[in-house]
Structure formats: structure tokens, C-alpha cells
N, C-alpha and C positions, 0 to 999 in steps of 0.2 A: 272765700273771695275778699279781697281787699276793701276797705270800705271807702271808696273814692268813685268819682264820676267824672267823665270827660264832657268837652264841649265840641261841637262840629259848626263850622261858619264857612260860608262862601267866601273865597278871597277874590272880590270883585276887582277885576282890573287886572289880574296877575295873568300872565300869559305862561309862567312856570314857576318852580320852586325857586329858581335864581332871581326871577324879577320880584318875587315876595321878599326874599332876604335884602335884595338892593334896596326896595321901596322901605322896609323896617330901617335898613341902615341910615338912610337918610333921614327919615322922621324922626327917630329915636334921639337924634341930637338935640332935638328941642327941649329935653327933658333933664332937670339936673342929675338923676340917677343913671342916663343914658341908655335906660332899658326900653325894649319896643312894648307898644301897648295898643289895644284896640278898645276904642272908646263904643260903648253901645249905649242904647237908651233905656234898656231893662236891665235891673238888678238881678241876678241870679238867685232864686230862692233856695238852692241847694249849696250856698256858699261854702259851708263847711266841708261838704263831700269833695267840692272841687279843690280846694286848698289843701286837702289831706293826700295830695299826690296827682291830682287830675291834669291834663292836657288839653290844648284846643288843637282840634284836627282841622287842618285848612283843605277846603276843597277847591281845586283849581281845574277849569276847563271840565267840569262834571264829574272830577274823580279826586277822591281823598288821596293826597299826595305826601302829606307831612304833616308834623306835629311840633308843638312847644310847649314846655310845661308852664302851667299857670303859676306864678309867684305870689301875687296878691291881687286883692280888688279894692282900687281906689275910688273915692267918691270925687267927681270933678263937677263943675258948675260951667256950663256953656256960656257964650256971649247973650243967649236968650234967656239966662237965669234958670234953665231947667237943669236938674240933677241927672247925672248921668254915671255910668260905672266904667272905669277904665281896668280892663282886663290887662294887668301887668305880666309880661311873659319873659321867660328866659330866651338870651338871644340865640342858644344854639338850636339849630332847626334839624329836626330827626327826619330823614325822609322814611317812607312807610311804603308797606306793598300797598298797591293801587286799589280802591274800592269804589265802584260807581255810586253816586249820589245825585238824586233829583235836584232840581233847584227848589228852593226854600228861601224865605224871609227871616232876618235875624240869626240866631242861632239855635242850637237844639243839644238837649242832653244826649251823650253816647256812653252806653255802658261799657265797662272795660273788655267785657267778653264779645262785645260787637264791634270792638275796635281793631282798625288793621295793625299787623305787627310792624315793629321798626325793619327795614331793610339791613342786613348785616353791613358793618362799616366799609367793606370791600367793594359793595355795590352801590353805596350812596353817593359816589362822586362818578358813576358811569354815565355815559351821554345818555340824556333824556330820549325816551322813545318818541316818534313821531305821534302826534296827537291822536290821530285816528286809530292807530295800532295799540296805542296806551288804552284807549276808552274800549277798543274791542277785546282785549284781554282782560280788562276790569271786569266786562258783562259777562264773560265765561268764567270767572274767578280764578285766572291764573295769575294776575298780578295781586 
């Protein structure tokens, strides 16, 4: 088994993978490197494992639908003076097989063996399934 760990995070406000991509495209222009990032309050204790090949898996509408490779963790200080962690991401978004995920706060670790597989490139551009069908298929393990 590879020596890395993934993260899983709710993409609050995203309606679809495309809306997550659009939001990241507009937000990442604020940074000199042009890379998307997610700012979080907590610093991952398993930083070395994340940076050894881990990805962040995004939960959209209750289903893990895509992932992005984590490139680095940057320390940032908010306007309130509090130290935070910027999870800097590869801009390439890989669509994954759907996996049902209950709501949770913050992010969680996700073992590689528990992570949904990437969809083949030929399916990555398929039209999105209706939300209720996508959720039902994920519940029975078809997606």
C-alpha cells in the first residue's frame, strides 16, 4: 500500500462539479501562482502523508464526485490574525465514481482503499445525472 492519505471535504454551495470548477477558476486569480486552494482553520497532523500523493475528495450534494491532487500546505494569516492552512490544489479536477457521504464539519482523512476510483476520461465529460438518481445509485453502490 502507498504511504499517503487523502482528505474529504464538503463543497458547500457547489451545485455540481462544474460549479466547483467555475468558483475555483474565479477565486484562484487572487493568488500570484494562480492555483486553487481551500483555506481551513485546522492544520492536518498527517501533512507528510497528504503531500506524498494525497488528494482532496469533494462531496457535492451528499456524494463524493471529484478529487484534486494536493500540491502543498501554506500557512496563511487571516484578517483576524489567526493562523490557518491553505490547502493548495492542482487545478485539474478528476471526476470520480459517486460515493454517498453524510454531512460533517471540516475535513476528514480518507484512506486510499476507501477512496472512490476516478472515472475513465471518456465518462468524465458525460452529462451529469439528475441529483436524485445520482444519490440513489451511490446509495446502492452503483456509482
